[in-house]
VOGU-3710 file (C-alpha; in Angstrom, 3 decimals, decimal comma):
1> mnwisrifer> 57,050/50,069/45,785  57,381/49,699/49,485  60,741/47,919/49,444  62,211/50,820/47,101  60,954/53,272/49,870  62,515/51,244/52,591  65,853/51,245/50,790  65,563/55,079/50,261  64,675/55,627/53,892  67,445/53,480/55,173
11> rkdeleeeiq> 70,099/55,299/53,195  68,670/58,565/54,390  68,840/57,415/58,029  72,480/56,351/57,461  73,248/59,678/55,864  71,686/61,494/58,812  73,545/59,284/61,399  76,844/60,026/59,703  76,209/63,752/59,736  75,186/63,807/63,479
21> thirmdvlar> 78,148/61,624/64,186  80,592/63,897/62,602  79,025/66,803/64,538  79,069/65,037/67,782  82,749/64,012/67,392  83,771/67,588/66,540  81,699/68,732/69,628  83,600/66,348/71,990  86,914/67,300/70,484  86,167/70,980/71,115
31> mergetraea> 85,088/70,240/74,688  88,330/68,416/75,271  90,092/71,639/74,134  88,208/73,562/76,883  85,124/74,985/75,067  81,694/74,801/76,648  79,070/72,512/75,202  77,042/75,309/73,850  80,258/77,037/72,337  81,367/73,547/70,921
41> eaaarhefgn> 78,068/72,700/69,318  77,696/76,171/67,740  81,260/76,089/66,449  80,903/72,581/65,163  77,556/73,276/63,314  79,066/76,552/61,928  82,170/74,703/60,603  80,110/71,848/59,230  77,809/74,263/57,288  74,259/73,967/56,050
51> valvrdvthd> 73,030/70,528/56,951  70,047/70,570/54,526  72,239/71,667/51,747  74,835/68,716/52,467  71,836/66,408/52,456  70,531/67,712/49,196  74,019/67,543/47,487  74,418/64,075/48,717  71,078/63,049/47,357  71,975/64,612/44,073
61> hwrwnrlerl> 75,252/62,729/44,124  73,100/59,473/44,730  70,780/60,677/41,855  67,690/60,135/44,185  66,146/63,353/43,908  64,837/62,665/40,333  63,649/59,232/41,508  62,033/60,788/44,625  60,271/63,545/42,534  59,209/60,830/40,010
71> gqnlryavrv> 57,718/58,825/42,787  56,056/61,863/44,417  54,602/62,821/40,919  53,461/59,244/40,484  51,565/59,331/43,806  50,148/62,685/43,328  48,888/61,430/39,889  47,196/58,548/41,493  45,541/60,836/44,039  44,323/63,348/41,394
81> lrrspgfsit> 42,916/60,565/39,114  41,146/58,897/42,160  39,623/62,303/42,932  37,842/62,325/39,639  36,769/58,538/38,915  34,472/59,688/36,146  37,021/61,366/34,168  39,612/58,593/34,836  37,217/55,789/33,787  36,082/57,553/30,728
91> vvltlavgvg> 39,677/58,078/29,499  40,740/54,577/30,274  37,874/53,023/28,502  38,182/55,127/25,469  41,867/54,287/25,187  41,334/50,670/25,820  38,837/50,583/22,794  41,473/52,158/20,443  44,578/50,179/21,762  42,623/47,036/21,976
101> atcamftvvd> 41,473/47,049/18,364  44,967/48,065/17,125  46,500/45,428/19,351  44,311/42,640/18,013  44,990/43,424/14,420  48,608/43,902/14,893  48,719/40,298/16,364  47,183/39,015/13,183  49,482/41,181/10,896  52,446/39,862/12,950
111> rvllqtlpyp> 51,579/36,404/12,459  50,870/36,628/8,666  53,124/39,315/7,327  55,746/39,953/9,842  56,891/36,490/11,048  60,420/35,693/10,143  60,785/32,519/8,152  62,708/29,964/10,205  65,725/29,845/7,818  68,978/31,807/7,866
121> hanrlvqile> 69,102/34,975/5,694  65,593/34,106/4,441  65,500/37,506/2,648  67,637/35,915/-0,018  65,342/33,075/-0,781  63,267/33,471/-3,921  60,526/31,476/-5,832  60,764/30,894/-9,601  57,456/30,819/-11,548  57,094/30,233/-15,342
131> lgkrgavqyg> 54,534/32,529/-16,926  52,801/32,508/-20,244  49,746/33,350/-22,265  47,395/31,922/-19,695  49,255/33,286/-16,552  51,404/31,711/-14,068  51,970/27,941/-14,281  50,703/26,913/-10,796  51,525/23,185/-11,119  55,145/23,714/-11,363
141> spyldieqwq> 57,950/23,166/-13,942  59,601/20,105/-15,438  63,060/19,207/-14,320  64,692/19,986/-17,708  63,688/23,653/-17,324  65,026/23,739/-13,714  68,263/22,153/-15,043  68,651/25,003/-17,450  68,164/27,561/-14,682  70,780/25,871/-12,664
151> krghafsqia> 73,361/25,687/-15,382  72,790/29,298/-16,711  71,575/31,292/-13,769  74,678/32,941/-12,256  72,651/35,106/-9,758  71,677/31,956/-7,699  74,105/30,126/-5,293  71,670/27,079/-5,700  68,265/25,988/-6,828  66,138/23,429/-5,112
161> fyqtagkris> 62,825/21,776/-6,118  60,086/20,077/-4,278  56,556/18,632/-4,833  53,557/18,979/-2,418  50,722/17,926/-4,596  48,861/14,739/-4,472  50,234/13,089/-1,179  50,326/16,133/1,184  48,209/14,621/3,975  49,463/11,021/4,623
171> flegkngdsh> 49,327/8,415/7,222  52,423/7,714/9,251  52,551/4,637/11,433  53,679/5,573/14,839  53,780/4,072/18,455  50,185/4,861/18,943  48,726/3,819/15,472  48,491/5,825/12,318  48,418/9,627/12,434  47,961/12,437/9,907
181> vlsteiggsl> 51,099/14,177/8,583  51,961/16,506/5,985  54,212/14,846/3,445  56,348/16,751/1,036  58,775/15,270/-1,606  62,002/17,209/-1,905  65,291/17,305/-3,932  68,587/16,784/-2,351  69,476/20,232/-2,387  66,509/21,740/-0,571
191> fpvlgvhpvl> 67,755/21,754/2,913  71,169/23,203/1,898  69,339/25,992/-0,034  67,289/26,656/3,094  70,402/26,556/5,214  68,995/24,092/7,725  70,402/20,595/8,518  69,081/17,722/10,799  69,821/17,858/14,447  69,692/14,050/14,531
201> grdfqqdpas> 71,002/11,944/11,618  72,012/13,120/8,173  70,700/14,924/5,145  69,457/13,197/2,012  72,402/12,120/-0,216  72,349/14,848/-2,954  73,133/13,944/-6,568  75,463/16,939/-7,336  74,612/16,731/-11,012  70,867/17,142/-10,837
211> ggvkaddahs> 70,133/18,424/-7,283  67,880/15,332/-6,916  68,534/12,534/-4,346  70,643/9,522/-5,090  68,887/6,282/-5,784  70,404/4,817/-2,545  68,130/7,077/-0,436  64,954/6,520/-2,501  63,178/5,011/0,453  64,562/7,150/3,142
221> lmlsddawrt> 62,486/9,725/5,228  63,218/12,679/7,299  61,012/13,517/10,423  60,119/16,945/11,707  60,598/17,391/15,398  56,792/17,349/16,034  56,521/13,998/14,212  59,476/12,555/16,047  58,064/13,613/19,401  54,371/12,802/18,763
231> dygadpgivg> 54,586/9,453/16,878  57,904/8,145/18,272  58,207/9,617/21,831  61,385/11,554/20,916  63,061/8,068/20,474  66,972/9,047/20,225  67,554/5,636/18,259  65,014/6,465/15,685  67,673/6,969/12,996  68,037/3,833/10,916
241> kvvhlrgeaf> 64,540/2,485/11,913  62,017/1,400/9,370  58,597/3,194/9,570  55,656/3,140/7,162  54,180/6,205/5,414  51,043/5,557/3,379  51,819/1,794/3,933  55,217/2,107/2,337  58,316/1,178/4,242  60,916/4,048/4,696
251> tvigvmprsf> 64,096/4,301/6,713  64,393/7,291/8,941  67,697/9,007/8,246  67,296/12,087/10,545  65,195/14,528/12,504  64,991/18,371/11,670  65,306/21,074/14,256  62,273/21,962/16,472  61,500/25,283/14,896  61,919/24,100/11,362
261> vfpverslpm> 58,904/23,862/9,069  58,622/23,562/5,280  56,469/24,553/3,539  55,473/27,129/6,120  52,467/25,581/7,584  51,986/24,121/11,197  48,665/22,432/10,908  50,098/18,965/11,268  53,500/17,248/11,889  55,682/16,942/8,803
271> vwtpivlgak> 57,805/14,415/7,126  59,903/14,753/3,994  60,566/11,971/1,333  63,179/12,220/-1,469  62,713/13,094/-5,153  64,804/10,669/-7,332  64,774/11,766/-10,944  63,818/9,090/-13,452  63,213/8,620/-17,124  60,002/10,807/-17,067
281> datrernvsp> 62,059/13,719/-16,039  64,007/13,695/-19,245  60,903/15,035/-21,179  58,908/18,080/-21,272  55,609/16,239/-22,213  52,535/17,449/-20,389  50,860/14,669/-18,301  53,934/12,570/-18,449  56,632/14,637/-17,153  56,520/15,427/-13,337
291> tyqtiarlqp> 56,505/19,015/-12,362  58,108/20,759/-9,315  57,926/23,815/-7,403  61,192/25,825/-7,328  62,997/27,781/-4,518  66,468/29,187/-4,922  68,954/31,144/-2,811  70,638/34,313/-4,340  74,240/34,952/-4,590  75,340/37,467/-1,567
301> qatlkqadae> 75,899/40,141/-4,304  72,848/39,427/-6,431  69,625/41,217/-6,212  66,041/40,014/-6,905  65,743/42,300/-9,934  69,036/40,958/-11,368  67,851/37,431/-11,059  64,697/38,121/-12,628  66,240/39,760/-15,553  68,715/37,012/-15,972
311> lkaiqpdiar> 66,140/34,354/-16,173  63,827/36,385/-18,368  66,778/36,421/-20,829  67,211/32,657/-20,645  63,576/31,584/-20,678  62,845/32,155/-24,468  65,480/29,546/-25,373  63,971/27,076/-22,824  60,385/27,765/-24,254  61,790/27,019/-27,816
321> aytdsydred> 62,666/23,487/-26,486  59,037/22,673/-26,194  57,821/20,684/-29,239  54,163/21,412/-28,420  53,228/25,164/-29,395  50,390/25,122/-26,847  52,768/24,291/-24,005  55,372/26,559/-25,339  52,868/29,560/-24,844  52,628/28,678/-21,214
331> vssievksys> 56,260/28,962/-20,397  57,183/32,048/-22,595  58,281/34,050/-19,580  59,312/33,855/-16,057  58,973/35,655/-12,758  61,280/35,557/-9,687  59,835/36,915/-6,595  60,685/36,863/-2,787  59,784/33,543/-1,256  58,368/35,288/1,866
341> esltdskvqk> 56,099/37,421/-0,183  55,016/34,542/-2,263  53,539/32,844/0,744  50,665/35,336/1,279  48,219/36,169/-1,511  48,087/39,822/-2,384  44,502/39,990/-1,799  44,913/38,672/1,779  47,672/41,229/2,209  45,409/44,104/1,267
351> allalfgasg> 42,583/42,902/3,350  44,787/42,601/6,359  46,472/45,899/5,926  43,032/47,524/5,230  41,696/46,045/8,651  44,889/47,255/10,383  44,447/50,693/8,945  40,757/50,862/10,248  41,920/49,774/13,705  44,638/52,531/13,571
361> llwliaclnv> 41,882/55,047/12,463  39,805/53,948/15,579  42,814/54,491/17,769  43,422/57,874/16,323  39,802/58,716/17,054  40,206/57,557/20,609  43,215/59,704/21,029  41,514/62,826/19,794  38,614/62,090/21,929  40,995/61,895/25,081
371> tslmlarats> 43,010/64,856/23,938  39,738/66,875/23,858  38,918/65,641/27,561  42,657/66,393/28,749  42,209/69,902/27,331  39,039/70,482/29,254  40,545/69,155/32,241  43,675/71,244/32,020  41,454/74,176/31,829  39,499/73,227/35,010
381> rrreiavrga> 42,792/72,850/36,825  44,143/76,189/35,962  43,999/77,489/39,579  45,695/74,344/40,788  48,474/74,619/38,340  48,764/78,398/38,867  49,162/77,712/42,617  51,935/75,199/41,779  53,648/77,797/39,614  53,351/80,406/42,208
391> lgasrwqivq> 55,018/78,178/44,724  58,046/77,624/42,459  57,335/74,764/40,199  59,002/75,240/36,893  57,137/74,728/33,653  58,997/71,571/32,882  57,839/70,211/36,372  54,304/71,019/35,724  54,524/69,473/32,238  56,290/66,390/33,791
401> qlliegllls> 53,498/66,063/36,230  50,820/66,190/33,456  52,794/63,686/31,403  52,927/61,269/34,185  49,160/61,398/34,742  48,853/60,854/30,880  51,183/57,967/31,044  49,342/56,424/34,095  46,067/56,659/32,260  47,441/55,354/28,958
411> gcgsllglgl> 49,017/52,482/30,817  45,786/51,450/32,328  43,931/51,827/29,020  46,655/49,706/27,352  46,327/46,968/30,012  42,599/46,950/29,621  43,055/47,118/25,792  45,292/44,002/25,984  42,496/42,255/27,613  39,962/43,479/24,859
421> avgilkifeh> 42,392/42,377/22,188  42,574/38,902/23,528  38,813/38,824/23,591  38,468/40,134/20,059  40,873/37,428/18,829  39,006/34,735/20,582  35,790/35,787/19,131  37,054/35,927/15,562  39,496/33,090/15,903  37,675/30,721/13,537
431> altmqfsihe> 37,233/33,475/10,819  40,884/34,646/11,236  42,421/31,235/11,016  40,321/30,387/7,949  41,000/33,545/5,987  44,595/33,985/6,846  45,624/30,289/7,060  46,972/30,787/10,786  47,673/27,411/12,455  48,785/28,896/15,732
441> tltpditvla> 46,910/30,146/18,868  46,387/33,909/18,215  47,554/35,335/21,424  49,844/38,517/21,732  53,423/37,451/21,835  56,499/39,410/23,032  56,568/41,260/19,589  53,094/42,380/20,043  53,633/43,367/23,758  56,691/45,512/22,461
451> gllvltivss> 54,351/47,083/20,021  51,877/47,655/22,811  54,391/49,298/25,002  55,125/51,762/21,994  51,545/52,294/21,522  51,043/53,270/25,199  53,911/55,827/25,170  52,775/57,297/21,938  49,212/57,586/23,206  50,164/59,205/26,258
461> llvcvwpaig> 52,292/61,720/24,451  49,671/62,263/21,812  46,983/62,998/24,396  49,056/64,847/26,920  51,785/67,041/25,311  49,341/69,671/23,852  47,173/70,134/27,103  50,303/69,899/29,392  52,306/72,617/27,429  49,146/74,791/27,315
471> aaraeiepal> 48,607/74,474/30,907  52,301/75,139/31,766  52,428/78,240/29,584  49,242/79,784/31,044  49,894/82,991/33,135  49,605/82,633/36,684  48,053/85,915/38,028  44,795/85,773/35,978  44,278/82,192/36,921  44,631/82,975/40,592
481> rqgslqgtgq> 41,885/85,463/40,432  38,421/84,679/41,552  36,151/83,706/38,804  39,081/83,436/36,280  37,535/80,443/34,469  36,147/82,901/31,904  39,848/83,656/30,881  40,348/80,537/29,054  39,993/82,184/25,682  38,485/81,288/22,417
491> tkhrtravlv> 41,616/79,554/21,099  41,159/76,458/23,232  37,502/76,262/22,401  38,461/76,325/18,662  41,109/73,789/19,242  38,666/71,438/20,861  36,131/72,000/18,060  38,757/71,151/15,498  39,483/67,919/17,387  35,737/67,071/17,383
501> iteialsltl> 35,327/67,928/13,656  38,364/65,595/12,904  36,698/62,815/15,026  33,490/63,306/13,060  35,427/63,116/9,748  37,323/59,952/10,650  34,116/58,343/12,207  32,276/58,892/8,922  35,088/57,299/6,990  34,947/54,094/9,059
511> lvgcglllrt> 31,101/54,026/8,988  31,003/54,273/5,330  33,638/51,553/4,849  31,542/49,393/7,164  28,276/50,281/5,394  29,751/49,230/1,988  30,861/45,819/3,389  27,523/45,228/5,082  25,878/45,855/1,596  28,407/43,557/0,207
521> iyalkhvplg> 27,530/40,732/2,638  23,857/41,379/2,261  24,185/40,987/-1,629  26,395/37,902/-1,134  23,741/36,203/1,141  21,216/36,767/-1,532  23,189/35,193/-4,372  21,377/32,195/-5,677  23,669/29,424/-4,823  22,116/26,619/-7,001
531> frtdhilvan> 21,663/24,312/-4,016  20,329/24,015/-0,489  22,406/24,506/2,565  19,868/23,871/5,368  20,041/20,690/7,476  23,195/19,316/5,821  26,213/17,954/7,736  29,532/17,591/5,899  32,439/15,225/6,994  35,738/15,836/5,385
541> mtipsykftg> 37,448/12,426/5,434  41,148/11,753/4,600  41,084/8,280/2,997  43,691/5,798/3,864  43,621/4,407/0,301  46,865/2,481/0,621  44,867/-0,002/2,942  42,599/-0,806/0,120  45,170/-1,594/-2,561  44,018/-4,366/-4,742
551> tnmttgfyqp> 40,341/-3,802/-3,848  37,523/-1,787/-5,388  37,011/1,059/-2,819  33,686/1,968/-4,523  32,036/-1,343/-3,644  34,206/-2,422/-0,671  34,385/0,878/1,212  32,332/3,873/0,013  29,067/2,085/-0,796  28,805/0,103/2,485
561> lvdrvkqlpg> 29,744/3,272/4,466  27,025/5,213/2,795  24,505/2,563/3,306  25,256/2,307/6,984  24,959/6,123/7,224  21,606/6,047/5,571  20,273/3,578/8,170  21,008/5,857/11,030  17,724/7,377/12,484  17,113/10,961/11,267
571> vqsaslmtev> 19,127/10,602/8,073  16,956/11,487/5,078  19,702/11,002/2,297  23,508/10,771/2,356  26,081/10,655/-0,487  29,652/11,289/-1,350  31,360/13,814/-3,446  35,117/14,617/-3,786  34,426/18,257/-2,637  31,261/19,892/-1,564
581> plgktygmif> 30,310/23,103/-3,308  32,283/26,008/-1,751  34,159/23,349/0,356  37,826/24,484/-0,429  39,152/21,054/0,634  40,431/19,076/-2,347  39,388/20,851/-5,491  40,273/19,340/-8,942  40,619/20,907/-12,210  39,817/18,981/-15,374
591> tlgvegksaa> 41,630/20,119/-18,553  40,214/18,844/-21,933  42,966/17,017/-23,762  41,696/17,441/-27,269  44,191/16,715/-29,996  44,629/18,900/-33,158  45,827/22,335/-34,055  42,940/23,940/-35,536  41,524/27,028/-33,936  38,609/25,153/-32,634
601> dvrkrdlkaq> 40,893/22,423/-31,090  43,046/25,128/-29,568  40,166/26,825/-28,036  38,863/23,590/-26,548  42,375/22,980/-24,986  42,059/26,337/-23,132  38,844/25,081/-21,474  39,188/24,016/-17,884  36,429/22,685/-15,739  35,808/21,917/-12,064
611> fravgpemqk> 35,899/17,993/-11,750  33,786/16,165/-9,279  33,170/12,476/-8,603  29,637/12,242/-6,839  27,400/9,630/-5,568  23,997/8,996/-6,955  22,033/10,617/-4,056  23,883/13,823/-4,044  20,994/15,706/-5,814  18,710/14,523/-2,918
621> vfgfhmvrgr> 21,058/16,093/-0,484  21,732/19,382/-2,124  18,642/19,623/-4,302  20,645/20,549/-7,476  18,249/21,619/-10,308  18,493/19,925/-13,667  18,118/21,954/-16,773  18,015/18,919/-19,025  18,335/15,182/-18,722  18,757/13,388/-15,401
631> ffneqdtats> 21,191/13,058/-12,417  23,016/9,914/-11,584  20,917/6,861/-10,061  21,344/3,592/-8,660  21,287/2,105/-12,270  24,617/3,880/-13,245  27,206/1,126/-12,383  30,502/-0,017/-13,592  28,929/-2,227/-16,166  26,448/0,252/-17,499
641> qaivivnraf> 26,810/3,020/-20,153  29,313/5,533/-18,742  27,695/8,957/-18,408  28,754/12,570/-17,266  26,883/15,504/-16,243  27,830/19,053/-17,071  26,477/22,387/-15,921  25,011/25,293/-17,935  28,414/27,257/-17,630  30,185/24,310/-19,239
651> vkayfgddrd> 27,706/24,259/-22,205  28,084/28,198/-22,518  31,853/28,054/-22,478  32,186/24,889/-24,640  29,401/25,333/-27,172  28,389/28,874/-26,982  25,399/30,850/-25,884  22,945/30,345/-28,517  22,992/26,463/-28,408  20,144/24,797/-26,665
661> pgkmigehll> 21,565/23,070/-23,624  19,618/19,897/-24,360  21,338/19,284/-27,516  24,353/18,346/-25,522  22,550/15,231/-24,251  24,186/12,233/-25,761  27,292/14,044/-26,839  30,778/12,209/-26,462  32,867/14,149/-23,984  35,691/12,073/-22,450
671> sldskrdttv> 36,645/8,485/-21,774  36,631/6,995/-18,235  39,220/4,506/-19,328  40,638/3,043/-22,479  37,426/0,996/-23,018  34,608/3,221/-21,848  33,565/6,500/-23,590  31,069/8,732/-21,877  28,057/10,599/-22,985  26,538/13,590/-21,517
681> qgildderqv> 23,398/12,653/-19,706  22,262/15,794/-17,902  22,660/19,382/-17,806  22,957/20,801/-14,281  21,781/24,306/-13,508  24,741/26,604/-12,447  25,873/26,628/-8,849  28,656/28,466/-7,093  31,522/26,121/-6,547  34,418/28,009/-5,333
691> nvadpskpei> 33,331/31,338/-4,018  29,844/32,980/-3,616  31,137/36,042/-5,291  32,451/34,331/-8,302  30,216/33,266/-11,178  29,700/29,680/-11,920  32,568/27,779/-13,613  32,283/25,044/-16,231  31,902/21,723/-14,249  31,916/18,062/-15,097
701> evcisqlapd> 30,603/15,385/-12,807  31,079/11,650/-12,958  29,576/8,953/-10,744  31,679/7,200/-8,347  30,081/3,966/-8,850  31,071/4,036/-12,569  34,821/4,482/-11,808  36,888/1,242/-12,324  40,022/0,810/-10,004  42,292/0,797/-13,010
711> sdfykfaegv> 41,279/4,167/-14,338  43,127/7,522/-13,736  39,957/9,151/-12,521  39,477/6,643/-9,742  43,217/7,079/-8,578  42,721/10,915/-8,394  39,073/11,001/-7,283  38,832/8,209/-4,580  42,324/7,791/-3,360  42,949/10,957/-1,435
721> emdlavrtdl> 40,020/12,825/0,192  36,242/12,617/0,104  33,327/14,671/1,593  30,376/12,787/3,017  27,112/14,957/2,914  24,206/14,013/4,987  20,644/15,548/4,962  19,219/15,294/8,406  16,716/17,149/10,667  18,707/16,208/13,817
731> spsvmvpelr> 21,016/18,812/15,278  24,766/18,358/14,771  25,348/17,608/18,434  23,085/14,575/18,166  24,192/13,390/14,664  27,983/13,876/14,726  28,702/11,372/17,432  26,507/8,641/15,567  28,214/9,439/12,347  31,585/9,231/13,839
741> kvmraaspdl> 30,811/5,865/15,155  29,885/4,605/11,753  32,908/5,951/10,186  35,241/4,573/12,839  33,665/1,147/12,237  34,396/1,597/8,513  37,910/2,618/9,190  39,641/3,817/12,439  41,491/6,364/10,473  38,318/8,276/9,691
751> adsnfttmdq> 37,499/8,833/13,461  39,337/12,198/13,377  37,374/13,506/10,300  36,249/17,202/10,447  32,559/17,748/10,646  30,861/21,047/9,789  27,378/22,277/8,451  26,855/23,450/4,977  25,490/26,740/6,430  28,911/27,214/7,901
761> vvedsfgdqa> 30,797/26,214/4,750  28,803/28,901/2,934  29,617/31,418/5,714  33,248/30,526/5,432  33,214/31,053/1,729  32,185/34,714/2,130  35,857/35,168/2,866  37,627/38,536/3,494  34,271/40,537/3,132  32,600/38,746/5,957
771> laaklleifa> 35,401/39,086/8,239  36,174/42,689/7,355  32,483/43,592/7,765  32,242/42,030/11,354  35,474/43,757/12,467  34,442/47,062/10,958  31,103/46,664/12,749  32,967/46,894/16,058  35,341/49,456/14,873  32,785/51,615/13,251
781> gsalllciag> 30,306/51,208/16,227  33,078/52,287/18,711  33,864/55,207/16,455  30,388/56,379/16,460  30,116/56,032/20,120  33,399/58,122/20,598  32,179/60,549/18,067  28,844/61,236/19,879  30,584/61,357/23,207  33,091/63,921/21,861
791> iygllaylva> 30,335/66,128/20,668  28,460/65,864/23,859  31,525/66,479/26,042  32,705/69,495/24,106  29,174/71,097/24,190  28,669/70,309/27,930  31,938/71,850/28,768  31,164/75,028/26,714  27,729/75,178/28,327  29,450/75,042/31,828
801> qrtremglri> 31,915/77,659/30,998  29,248/80,003/29,553  26,629/79,506/32,320  26,870/83,163/33,568  26,709/84,447/30,055  23,530/82,329/29,509  22,027/83,541/32,712  22,782/87,084/31,773  21,231/86,744/28,326  17,938/85,330/29,877
811> algaqrsnvm> 18,021/88,118/32,512  18,249/90,691/29,829  15,188/89,253/28,022  16,487/86,556/25,648  14,104/83,720/25,047  15,040/80,303/26,365  14,478/78,857/22,830  17,129/81,296/21,575  19,619/80,160/24,043  18,879/76,570/23,025
821> wlvlrqagwm> 19,196/77,478/19,414  22,560/79,119/20,132  24,009/75,835/21,454  22,436/73,661/18,764  23,845/76,055/16,110  27,209/75,673/17,464  26,787/71,838/17,248  25,451/72,181/13,757  28,276/73,826/12,216  30,787/71,465/13,782
831> lvaglsaglg> 28,624/68,535/12,320  28,317/70,194/8,909  32,265/70,830/8,808  32,952/67,308/9,914  30,473/65,515/7,649  31,796/67,470/4,734  35,366/66,706/5,469  34,488/62,997/6,215  32,666/62,605/2,996  35,727/63,805/1,015
841> layvatqglk> 38,005/61,478/3,143  35,523/58,525/2,712  35,532/58,894/-1,021  39,239/58,586/-1,292  39,647/55,957/1,414  36,915/53,520/0,181  38,744/53,391/-3,242  40,864/50,789/-1,576  37,825/48,655/-0,816  36,913/48,121/-4,443
851> tflyevksnd> 38,375/44,479/-4,505  36,234/43,512/-1,520  32,961/44,912/-2,805  30,207/42,847/-4,563  27,420/44,496/-6,431  27,975/47,907/-4,708  30,304/50,793/-5,875  32,967/52,216/-3,514  31,251/55,617/-3,794  27,851/54,446/-3,359
861> pwtmaavtlm> 25,697/57,506/-2,858  22,974/55,648/-0,654  25,574/54,311/1,698  27,204/57,733/2,225  23,842/59,493/2,475  22,558/56,937/5,099  25,759/57,158/7,116  25,824/61,002/6,981  22,127/61,093/8,135  22,860/58,657/10,967
871> lligglaasw> 25,874/60,726/12,257  23,807/63,854/11,882  21,026/62,633/14,007  23,452/61,147/16,512  25,399/64,324/16,720  22,229/66,485/17,090  20,799/64,119/19,881  24,194/64,422/21,645  23,799/68,197/21,445  20,159/68,212/22,829
881> lparraasvd> 21,115/67,665/26,475  23,702/70,528/26,830  21,325/72,806/24,762  18,456/71,973/27,170  20,760/72,588/30,179  21,783/76,022/28,848  18,164/76,893/28,236  17,163/76,001/31,845  19,798/78,195/33,565  18,502/80,212/36,373
891> pmkalrte> 19,475/83,866/35,798  19,459/84,815/39,427  21,630/82,055/40,427  24,002/82,571/37,747  24,322/86,319/38,557  24,771/85,662/42,218  27,797/83,512/41,327  29,212/86,388/39,491
//
């Protein structure tokens, strides 16, 4: 600011010098004409006119006066706020709490819901999903269906298809060895549909008839910018070179732009390989024909609704082409939805918007609290403002001065809030990234900072406009009289009371929401999981199965690895499982393939079960409870009788409630391969596999040691990912380095495996509720403190204003207990009014929490009663000190002041 002042002063000096030079020259000219110096100076000044007026007119012409006044107001505001540090710190901290919470949640909302997709005209991209009797077909559509949409859908400029399942995380051979990449198979029209092309090299050669890739490019590969830089050092001659993906040779044909990602996920570098259509794509036979996800670009004049209606008219003809009636039911309808909206689950969107709303509520409570403080401060400054008015300051200038003070406070609060937001994001980084699939660092970016600026201005206007206008409109003469503080009137007291009542109502709403979610978390933590979680370490391994082609991974890799882990000091037991319960790493769903068209056969074909391949010691690690039969053991080998284990939910779904689970022992269920039928050897008690809040699902388990390399189960279960579970009394900090050494010795590619504890896996599985409960604990706790501070502040202010009245009452014979009761009664009616309004508001607002609650109703009376009682006690406690102060007023001292 000093350099600006220096510029202003220099220009002022130059102006003053010009004025004085002009006068001096005129004086000299007059003296040459014969006038005396005194006469010449008087005449020159008279002719020049009012110097001060000329100076002001010139300043106006330069538009400096406004800047100067602004600077003066700003300096005055700083002095005023420094004179009352308690008030300033209170306001800044209050605003920081509201702004910080809102800024943190807006950062998450911006990352998840508002980020623009890195494609031109992304709003015209749509996803096409087939629907049927059993809901949306998640595994995609066969090419023949996509071909019909391409031929008959006029609302689309082009339709593309891709496939992510099965080979997503792959190993890419680079300069520094193998690295993990996300691999996606794409059709030739995908990049044109997205409107993005390579910055180096060329596109895949598209087959114009099908939208696939020509056979000439069957072994070509496209690199992302990350993969190009990370694995090949940004080699400009990479195009045309041969690289190895999953051990298979591919020729690099291009590099995509730096900002490009597809699918929208940034956890790992990406590569894209081509889809070359083959003979299997000429059928619609389940488990034979490949299926693909579909993305399309709308014609410029077409709308989403028109495209959806068009395909819905076409789809019945496509469904009739299915020869299998069961499959036909799955594709009887269709849905076209915005691609950007399809990327975020609707439940996640609701959770995020609910948390954003809660943070906004906290910001509103903070603003109400500060508005109440500003009203009180404007009242205490009535004499100062009246003096300014008496000296000629206009109402606008007074309002401007108070607005600048508010903007200064709001700015300081926002800066502190920004730091608070960064802290909140850091504390909840793990939970936020887990729940909302965020793969970037959660820090406020330029969009968030722009939002913060808007929030700062809105906050300052919200908290200052009302008190400023009220102060500027106050009459001058009564305020200048001695002892005029009594003239503040009842209107402002009522206004402040209304603000406090609103604070109480909003705080109760937040507290009830927090209470419901805490009860939900309590209920979730007491759900019987069906397994132990203590002292278990879990390693999620991505398996380089291509390096074991031609060998039996079970005997050549997995069993030696587990044996070495079991020999480590401190390891009690260890085993493998394709996915630990609640793991959310690589879940597999098994669908029974029963033939036949009878009602019973059709019912069986509807049955889906969680599928897991496990090692024989997994029961020792997790402590699974067997209802009947036995778990796998060391005698279950590739040459012994093939067996499976199912859970109680499987028995219930497959054979009905009334059947004794034990009667399933010995039943034939499936075939591990063409030569080996399995029998059910054990019934496992139910456990939570996917989510703590979801009931147990039907489950089938096979033993890893019984899977032969030529079976389909082996390819799916052992060739992609596997979890290693270890029971140990040692801490993770001691055990993980030892485990990592063993895994690196087994395969260097396992050195980067992720480790976690089973307790953390369960904690992460609580999902949206746990995150929402933790954030609401902060929001609601802050709201409670602000609410109590608001009640205390208002009553303390009223007691200070009515000190002489209290003294007079006591002097006239009123009991001190009566004076105390007078203040508490005033607090009481505010609490009753606020709590009544808050209960009504909470009843409505918590209806939106229904989907997040578990074993508790949104209008749970116990939660509402507990929160109401807590606020009532807190409010009365906050009222006690002002009431005590009122009752202890010295009547003689109060009267002498009068």
